[in-house]
NUMIGU-908221 format. One record per residue (C-alpha): residue in one letter; chain; x, y, z. Coordinates in steps of 0.02 Angstrom, whole numbers, plus 50000, padded with zeros to 5 digits. Last residue first. Layout:
N
<sedren><r>A</r><c>A</c><c1>X</c1><c2>Y</c2><c3>Z</c3></sedren>
...
//
This chain:
91
<sedren><r>V</r><c>A</c><c1>49581</c1><c2>50206</c2><c3>51011</c3></sedren>
<sedren><r>D</r><c>A</c><c1>49512</c1><c2>50240</c2><c3>50839</c3></sedren>
<sedren><r>P</r><c>A</c><c1>49617</c1><c2>50384</c2><c3>50776</c3></sedren>
<sedren><r>V</r><c>A</c><c1>49535</c1><c2>50530</c2><c3>50685</c3></sedren>
<sedren><r>V</r><c>A</c><c1>49659</c1><c2>50606</c2><c3>50564</c3></sedren>
<sedren><r>P</r><c>A</c><c1>49612</c1><c2>50769</c2><c3>50478</c3></sedren>
<sedren><r>A</r><c>A</c><c1>49657</c1><c2>50778</c2><c3>50295</c3></sedren>
<sedren><r>G</r><c>A</c><c1>49821</c1><c2>50850</c2><c3>50232</c3></sedren>
<sedren><r>F</r><c>A</c><c1>49849</c1><c2>50697</c2><c3>50122</c3></sedren>
<sedren><r>A</r><c>A</c><c1>49852</c1><c2>50578</c2><c3>50270</c3></sedren>
<sedren><r>Q</r><c>A</c><c1>50040</c1><c2>50560</c2><c3>50256</c3></sedren>
<sedren><r>T</r><c>A</c><c1>50094</c1><c2>50606</c2><c3>50432</c3></sedren>
<sedren><r>C</r><c>A</c><c1>49952</c1><c2>50520</c2><c3>50524</c3></sedren>
<sedren><r>V</r><c>A</c><c1>49946</c1><c2>50364</c2><c3>50415</c3></sedren>
<sedren><r>C</r><c>A</c><c1>50134</c1><c2>50343</c2><c3>50423</c3></sedren>
<sedren><r>R</r><c>A</c><c1>50131</c1><c2>50372</c2><c3>50611</c3></sedren>
<sedren><r>V</r><c>A</c><c1>50000</c1><c2>50235</c2><c3>50627</c3></sedren>
<sedren><r>T</r><c>A</c><c1>50109</c1><c2>50119</c2><c3>50521</c3></sedren>
<sedren><r>I</r><c>A</c><c1>50264</c1><c2>50152</c2><c3>50626</c3></sedren>
<sedren><r>V</r><c>A</c><c1>50172</c1><c2>50127</c2><c3>50791</c3></sedren>
<sedren><r>A</r><c>A</c><c1>50101</c1><c2>49963</c2><c3>50727</c3></sedren>
<sedren><r>Q</r><c>A</c><c1>50275</c1><c2>49909</c2><c3>50670</c3></sedren>
<sedren><r>T</r><c>A</c><c1>50338</c1><c2>49929</c2><c3>50848</c3></sedren>
<sedren><r>P</r><c>A</c><c1>50188</c1><c2>49834</c2><c3>50917</c3></sedren>
<sedren><r>D</r><c>A</c><c1>50214</c1><c2>49689</c2><c3>50796</c3></sedren>
<sedren><r>V</r><c>A</c><c1>50058</c1><c2>49598</c2><c3>50737</c3></sedren>
<sedren><r>R</r><c>A</c><c1>50124</c1><c2>49615</c2><c3>50558</c3></sedren>
<sedren><r>D</r><c>A</c><c1>50078</c1><c2>49802</c2><c3>50560</c3></sedren>
<sedren><r>D</r><c>A</c><c1>50004</c1><c2>49786</c2><c3>50385</c3></sedren>
<sedren><r>L</r><c>A</c><c1>49935</c1><c2>49946</c2><c3>50306</c3></sedren>
<sedren><r>K</r><c>A</c><c1>49764</c1><c2>49970</c2><c3>50230</c3></sedren>
<sedren><r>D</r><c>A</c><c1>49674</c1><c2>50102</c2><c3>50128</c3></sedren>
<sedren><r>L</r><c>A</c><c1>49484</c1><c2>50118</c2><c3>50125</c3></sedren>
<sedren><r>R</r><c>A</c><c1>49405</c1><c2>50249</c2><c3>50012</c3></sedren>
<sedren><r>F</r><c>A</c><c1>49240</c1><c2>50333</c2><c3>50053</c3></sedren>
<sedren><r>T</r><c>A</c><c1>49119</c1><c2>50436</c2><c3>49951</c3></sedren>
<sedren><r>Y</r><c>A</c><c1>49069</c1><c2>50617</c2><c3>49981</c3></sedren>
<sedren><r>K</r><c>A</c><c1>48925</c1><c2>50722</c2><c3>49916</c3></sedren>
<sedren><r>K</r><c>A</c><c1>48916</c1><c2>50908</c2><c3>49956</c3></sedren>
<sedren><r>G</r><c>A</c><c1>48756</c1><c2>50991</c2><c3>50020</c3></sedren>
<sedren><r>K</r><c>A</c><c1>48823</c1><c2>51033</c2><c3>50192</c3></sedren>
<sedren><r>V</r><c>A</c><c1>48885</c1><c2>50854</c2><c3>50213</c3></sedren>
<sedren><r>T</r><c>A</c><c1>48810</c1><c2>50720</c2><c3>50102</c3></sedren>
<sedren><r>I</r><c>A</c><c1>48859</c1><c2>50538</c2><c3>50121</c3></sedren>
<sedren><r>G</r><c>A</c><c1>48902</c1><c2>50399</c2><c3>50000</c3></sedren>
<sedren><r>G</r><c>A</c><c1>48781</c1><c2>50356</c2><c3>49859</c3></sedren>
<sedren><r>A</r><c>A</c><c1>48704</c1><c2>50197</c2><c3>49929</c3></sedren>
<sedren><r>A</r><c>A</c><c1>48838</c1><c2>50094</c2><c3>49840</c3></sedren>
<sedren><r>N</r><c>A</c><c1>48969</c1><c2>50202</c2><c3>49928</c3></sedren>
<sedren><r>L</r><c>A</c><c1>48897</c1><c2>50164</c2><c3>50099</c3></sedren>
<sedren><r>E</r><c>A</c><c1>48883</c1><c2>49978</c2><c3>50061</c3></sedren>
<sedren><r>K</r><c>A</c><c1>49061</c1><c2>49971</c2><c3>49994</c3></sedren>
<sedren><r>V</r><c>A</c><c1>49128</c1><c2>50061</c2><c3>50148</c3></sedren>
<sedren><r>A</r><c>A</c><c1>49032</c1><c2>49942</c2><c3>50263</c3></sedren>
<sedren><r>M</r><c>A</c><c1>49101</c1><c2>49789</c2><c3>50172</c3></sedren>
<sedren><r>D</r><c>A</c><c1>49278</c1><c2>49859</c2><c3>50182</c3></sedren>
<sedren><r>V</r><c>A</c><c1>49259</c1><c2>49887</c2><c3>50369</c3></sedren>
<sedren><r>G</r><c>A</c><c1>49205</c1><c2>49706</c2><c3>50392</c3></sedren>
<sedren><r>N</r><c>A</c><c1>49341</c1><c2>49640</c2><c3>50275</c3></sedren>
<sedren><r>F</r><c>A</c><c1>49474</c1><c2>49739</c2><c3>50370</c3></sedren>
<sedren><r>I</r><c>A</c><c1>49418</c1><c2>49664</c2><c3>50535</c3></sedren>
<sedren><r>D</r><c>A</c><c1>49419</c1><c2>49488</c2><c3>50462</c3></sedren>
<sedren><r>Q</r><c>A</c><c1>49591</c1><c2>49521</c2><c3>50385</c3></sedren>
<sedren><r>G</r><c>A</c><c1>49659</c1><c2>49570</c2><c3>50556</c3></sedren>
<sedren><r>Y</r><c>A</c><c1>49590</c1><c2>49412</c2><c3>50638</c3></sedren>
<sedren><r>E</r><c>A</c><c1>49657</c1><c2>49300</c2><c3>50500</c3></sedren>
<sedren><r>A</r><c>A</c><c1>49826</c1><c2>49387</c2><c3>50504</c3></sedren>
<sedren><r>A</r><c>A</c><c1>49850</c1><c2>49363</c2><c3>50692</c3></sedren>
<sedren><r>P</r><c>A</c><c1>49998</c1><c2>49243</c2><c3>50679</c3></sedren>
<sedren><r>G</r><c>A</c><c1>50088</c1><c2>49343</c2><c3>50544</c3></sedren>
<sedren><r>S</r><c>A</c><c1>50013</c1><c2>49444</c2><c3>50404</c3></sedren>
<sedren><r>L</r><c>A</c><c1>49870</c1><c2>49569</c2><c3>50394</c3></sedren>
<sedren><r>P</r><c>A</c><c1>49891</c1><c2>49624</c2><c3>50575</c3></sedren>
<sedren><r>G</r><c>A</c><c1>49817</c1><c2>49798</c2><c3>50582</c3></sedren>
<sedren><r>T</r><c>A</c><c1>49821</c1><c2>49972</c2><c3>50509</c3></sedren>
<sedren><r>Y</r><c>A</c><c1>49665</c1><c2>50038</c2><c3>50427</c3></sedren>
<sedren><r>G</r><c>A</c><c1>49659</c1><c2>50211</c2><c3>50348</c3></sedren>
<sedren><r>I</r><c>A</c><c1>49491</c1><c2>50283</c2><c3>50300</c3></sedren>
<sedren><r>V</r><c>A</c><c1>49500</c1><c2>50411</c2><c3>50159</c3></sedren>
<sedren><r>I</r><c>A</c><c1>49350</c1><c2>50524</c2><c3>50133</c3></sedren>
<sedren><r>E</r><c>A</c><c1>49331</c1><c2>50569</c2><c3>49950</c3></sedren>
<sedren><r>D</r><c>A</c><c1>49253</c1><c2>50720</c2><c3>49866</c3></sedren>
<sedren><r>A</r><c>A</c><c1>49414</c1><c2>50822</c2><c3>49862</c3></sedren>
<sedren><r>R</r><c>A</c><c1>49508</c1><c2>50676</c2><c3>49785</c3></sedren>
<sedren><r>S</r><c>A</c><c1>49643</c1><c2>50599</c2><c3>49891</c3></sedren>
<sedren><r>S</r><c>A</c><c1>49824</c1><c2>50639</c2><c3>49862</c3></sedren>
<sedren><r>G</r><c>A</c><c1>49976</c1><c2>50550</c2><c3>49800</c3></sedren>
<sedren><r>A</r><c>A</c><c1>50093</c1><c2>50434</c2><c3>49892</c3></sedren>
<sedren><r>W</r><c>A</c><c1>50021</c1><c2>50331</c2><c3>50034</c3></sedren>
<sedren><r>S</r><c>A</c><c1>50071</c1><c2>50168</c2><c3>49953</c3></sedren>
<sedren><r>M</r><c>A</c><c1>50000</c1><c2>50000</c2><c3>50000</c3></sedren>
//
């Protein structure tokens, strides 16, 4: 997954970082699949409208390999390269 580039003005980017490889890969992929399903359902319904402007969602993922150090690195990557958009961590 590359964070290079920028998101479109009408797109809300959701960044997911979790264990997509290693001993917890199945768990991490299940979480990603659930979020991905919700994103697809929202987009299929036309996205959302905020103050008269339509937005769709894009889901990007990073693998922390179930390693706490790598998790910190991937979260920092999301926070520093979030295309100038606000970052709302799920803690």
